[in-house]
Phi, psi and omega in degrees: 000138183288136179288132179297140178282143182237137174245128177258122180253120185239096177287132182229150169211092180065067178241038186297333182280346186231341186300327180295317180296317176303309184291325182295328189268355177295124183305119182295335182294341178287341183046048184278148169281132182247122179242120174258116186264115181281114182252033175110036184294141174239005179250204185270011183305312185288318174300326180291314181296321180295319182295339183261006175093006178287150171275126183266131180236132177265127177276129184282342178234150176278151180131144182301310182297322179299321181291314182297321178295318177301319177291326177302310184292332181274343186291143176262345188286154173281333177245130176256137174239128177259128185216134179291154180264015182260006180066021178279331173274170181251101180303327182293355174269008183294328181300311178297327181295319182275346186307312181297333177283318179298325180276358179075022183261349184207155177260321184223128177243127181251132176272119183260122179280349188248352186294330183281335181079014178239029180297126176303137186300327180275000182283327185218118180298153185307320179300323180285323176301313183293323179296319176298313181298315180298313182294324177298318177297320175294321181295323176296316186282320186271334183234357180059042177256119179279070183247158183241352189204158178249034183310133172287349178281101190210165179225144181201149175294142182295317182293327176295315181295315183299328179291340180283348175054058186298138184236335185281112187259011177243224183283349182279358183304309182295324179291319181296321176303319182288317185288322179293322179297321179290321181292332180264006173079023179282157179277110181254127182235141177245137177235146180292137174229162177273161183207153184205166175302145178299154182267089179080165176077188179229137183296140180285347178259289186274356183280344181225154176297315180300315179298319179296314181296310181301316178298314182297318181299313183289322181296310183291318180294327176293316179302318181279326186301312182284342176290326186274350181278144180272000000 
């Protein structure tokens, strides 16, 4: 049987301190296409990524969702993996992440940073922990999805994702993917993954008060908006 092709999509905004480590740890046995999506970098992130063989995609609009969408459209793989460029996730766990899709057991696989119960205290600030917990509870009640985390480290088939008709081009992108998957009856599976403090730089979400408020707003409004649609 032919091995499914995999595209790894990494949206970046000034991750020059970490992007080399991220790219180096992607499992070579996956033989994955690696796309680094430029969401407005002004540092050396893109030259570093290009020098390491990544394919560079320019996002025409700023926003996390816009970058993910640009990478999605450019990807050639049948399976898409979304991975942050700050090295807080463990890229070497990608093989386990895609395994349920390769085996035909799941349509969307979410990497949960909280499922193991051993998350380092300094890896996720309190407001982010609370936001993840709250939204996970809402997902359970409103959509009957037994999830524990909103981790951006996830895998899904490209054709499946395109059928979801994604619209949220900011921080609401991961939430929209989950709620639309639930509403359309997709098989959603969560697996435990490791997590650590980001390697350099400042988080665009939890690193600033504005980022935290905006992320919370987009995540919660997206969660409720699709629950109210018939």
